[in-house]
C-alpha positions in Angstrom: -78.3 -97.1 -51.9 -81.4 -94.9 -52.0 -82.5 -93.1 -48.8 -86.1 -93.6 -49.7 -88.3 -96.5 -48.7 -89.3 -99.3 -51.2 -92.8 -97.8 -51.2 -91.6 -94.4 -52.2 -89.4 -95.8 -54.9 -92.3 -97.9 -56.2 -94.7 -95.0 -56.6 -92.0 -92.7 -58.0 -91.1 -95.3 -60.7 -94.7 -96.3 -61.6 -96.3 -94.9 -64.8 -98.7 -92.2 -63.5 -101.0 -89.4 -64.4 -102.4 -86.5 -62.4 -105.8 -84.8 -62.4 -107.4 -81.9 -60.5 -111.1 -82.3 -60.0 -113.6 -81.2 -57.3 -110.8 -79.8 -55.0 -109.0 -83.2 -55.2 -105.7 -84.2 -56.7 -106.2 -87.6 -58.2 -103.1 -89.7 -59.1 -103.4 -92.9 -61.2 -100.5 -95.3 -61.1 -99.9 -98.4 -63.3 -97.4 -100.9 -61.9 -95.1 -103.1 -64.0 -97.5 -106.1 -63.5 -100.5 -104.1 -64.6 -101.9 -103.5 -61.2 -103.6 -100.1 -60.9 -103.5 -97.7 -57.9 -105.6 -94.6 -57.6 -105.0 -92.0 -54.8 -107.0 -88.9 -54.1 -105.7 -86.0 -52.0 -107.5 -82.9 -50.6 -105.9 -80.0 -52.5 -106.0 -77.7 -49.5 -104.9 -80.0 -46.7 -102.9 -82.6 -48.7 -104.6 -85.3 -46.7 -105.0 -88.7 -48.4 -108.7 -89.3 -48.9 -108.8 -92.4 -51.1 -106.3 -95.2 -51.9 -107.7 -98.1 -54.0 -106.3 -100.9 -56.0 -107.4 -102.8 -59.1 -105.6 -106.0 -60.1 -105.8 -108.2 -63.2 -107.7 -111.4 -63.3 -105.9 -114.7 -64.4 -107.3 -114.1 -67.9 -106.2 -110.5 -68.1 -109.5 -108.9 -67.2 -110.0 -106.3 -64.5 -111.2 -107.0 -61.0 -113.3 -104.5 -59.1 -111.5 -101.7 -57.2 -110.5 -102.7 -53.7 -110.4 -99.8 -51.2 -107.5 -99.5 -48.8 -108.4 -96.0 -47.6 -111.8 -94.3 -48.1 -115.4 -95.5 -48.4 -116.7 -96.9 -51.7 -119.7 -94.9 -53.1 -122.8 -96.5 -54.5 -121.2 -96.8 -57.9 -118.4 -99.0 -56.5 -120.9 -101.1 -54.5 -123.0 -101.7 -57.6 -119.9 -102.7 -59.5 -118.9 -105.1 -56.7 -122.4 -106.6 -56.7 -122.2 -107.0 -60.5 -119.0 -109.0 -60.1 -120.6 -111.1 -57.3 -118.2 -109.9 -54.6 -120.7 -108.1 -52.3 -124.2 -108.2 -51.0 -125.5 -104.7 -51.6 -128.4 -104.8 -49.2 -126.3 -106.3 -46.4 -123.6 -103.6 -46.7 -126.1 -100.9 -45.5 -127.4 -102.8 -42.5 -124.5 -104.8 -41.1 -121.5 -103.3 -39.3 -119.4 -101.5 -41.9 -115.7 -100.7 -41.5 -113.8 -98.2 -43.6 -110.5 -96.4 -43.2 -110.3 -92.5 -43.2 -106.8 -91.3 -42.1 -105.7 -87.9 -41.0 -102.2 -86.4 -41.1 -101.3 -87.8 -37.7 -103.1 -91.2 -37.5 -104.5 -94.2 -39.3 -108.2 -94.1 -38.6 -111.1 -96.5 -39.0 -114.8 -96.0 -38.5 -117.1 -99.0 -37.9 -120.7 -98.1 -38.3 -123.8 -99.9 -37.0 -122.4 -100.9 -33.7 -125.0 -99.8 -31.2 -123.2 -100.9 -28.0 -121.7 -98.8 -25.2 -118.0 -98.1 -25.2 -117.4 -100.4 -22.3 -118.5 -103.3 -24.4 -115.6 -103.0 -26.8 -112.1 -104.5 -26.6 -109.6 -103.1 -29.1 -106.1 -104.4 -28.9 -102.9 -105.1 -30.8 -102.5 -108.8 -31.4 -99.7 -110.8 -29.8 -97.6 -110.7 -33.0 -97.9 -106.9 -33.3 -99.2 -107.3 -36.9 -102.9 -106.3 -36.6 -105.6 -104.7 -34.5 -108.3 -107.0 -33.0 -111.8 -105.6 -32.3 -114.2 -107.6 -30.3 -117.2 -107.1 -28.1 -117.7 -108.5 -24.6 -121.2 -109.7 -25.7 -119.5 -111.7 -28.6 -121.7 -109.9 -31.2 -118.8 -108.5 -33.2 -115.2 -109.5 -34.1 -112.9 -108.1 -36.6 -109.2 -108.1 -37.4 -107.8 -104.9 -38.9 -104.5 -104.9 -40.8 -102.5 -101.8 -41.7 -100.8 -102.3 -45.1 -98.7 -99.2 -44.5 -97.0 -100.8 -41.5 -96.5 -104.1 -43.4 -94.8 -102.2 -46.3 -92.4 -100.7 -43.8 -92.0 -103.9 -41.8 -93.0 -102.1 -38.6 -94.8 -103.7 -35.6 -97.7 -102.2 -33.9 -97.7 -101.0 -30.3 -100.7 -100.9 -27.9 -99.6 -97.5 -26.6 -100.2 -95.9 -30.0 -103.8 -97.3 -30.2 -106.9 -95.4 -29.0 -110.6 -95.8 -29.6 -113.9 -94.0 -29.0 -117.6 -94.5 -29.7 -120.3 -92.1 -30.8 -123.5 -92.3 -32.9 -123.4 -96.1 -33.2 -119.9 -95.8 -34.7 -116.6 -97.1 -33.2 -113.7 -94.9 -34.1 -110.2 -96.4 -33.9 -107.0 -94.5 -34.3 -103.4 -95.6 -34.5 -100.6 -93.1 -34.4 -98.5 -92.9 -37.6 -94.8 -93.5 -37.3 -92.6 -90.5 -38.2 -91.0 -92.4 -41.1 -94.4 -92.9 -42.8 -95.4 -89.3 -42.3 -92.1 -88.1 -43.7 -92.4 -90.3 -46.8 -96.1 -89.3 -47.3 -95.1 -85.6 -47.3 -92.3 -86.3 -49.7 -94.7 -88.0 -52.1 -97.2 -85.2 -51.9 -94.5 -82.7 -53.0 -93.5 -85.1 -55.8 -97.1 -85.3 -57.0 -97.5 -81.5 -57.0 -94.6 -81.2 -59.5 -96.4 -83.5 -62.0 -98.1 -82.2 -65.1 -101.7 -82.1 -64.1 -104.9 -82.2 -66.2 -108.2 -80.6 -65.2 -110.9 -82.3 -67.4 -112.4 -85.8 -67.4 -111.6 -88.6 -65.1 -110.7 -91.5 -67.4 -107.6 -92.7 -65.5 -109.3 -93.0 -62.1 -112.7 -94.2 -63.2 -114.1 -97.0 -61.1 -116.1 -99.0 -63.6 
């Protein structure tokens, strides 16, 4: 039996290409079912900046990229609007949540929330599967899932959850388990050994 997690084995066995561009290491994966995964790492810190997925439609076409980590840029938002999956104007004015991890924590930023910190309630749900964000004035409610924890079949703990508020942005952090940090470091070393290109961006293009 392998000592590695199913997640590590999946990424190691997937067809993949590597590209260095703009101080980022971009890895493009193609899974056996045709699902695409693109990850971007900071070359200097090895931190994961972007993880996005693209699945096939029932007719074999391509769906828009779905971001698990990182914030879609304007190109991605226009693509989503073209596919009828997002209201472009609303995305700039309504509360907007995106994930931006660091080496120690899963982290989310929710913009356009102009309430004091005392108005927020952030907690792990009763099943230990997700994070629930709500305001006492009942103006905002969101459930946040952590796919990484689901992949490892790990439950969440309230003691590992913290949050803060600044500049109309709610910042939520959840401490990464040691097994996930260990596997991420293992994968980074694996990716560094790949043959890497330096020109173009055809494999990780978003449209």
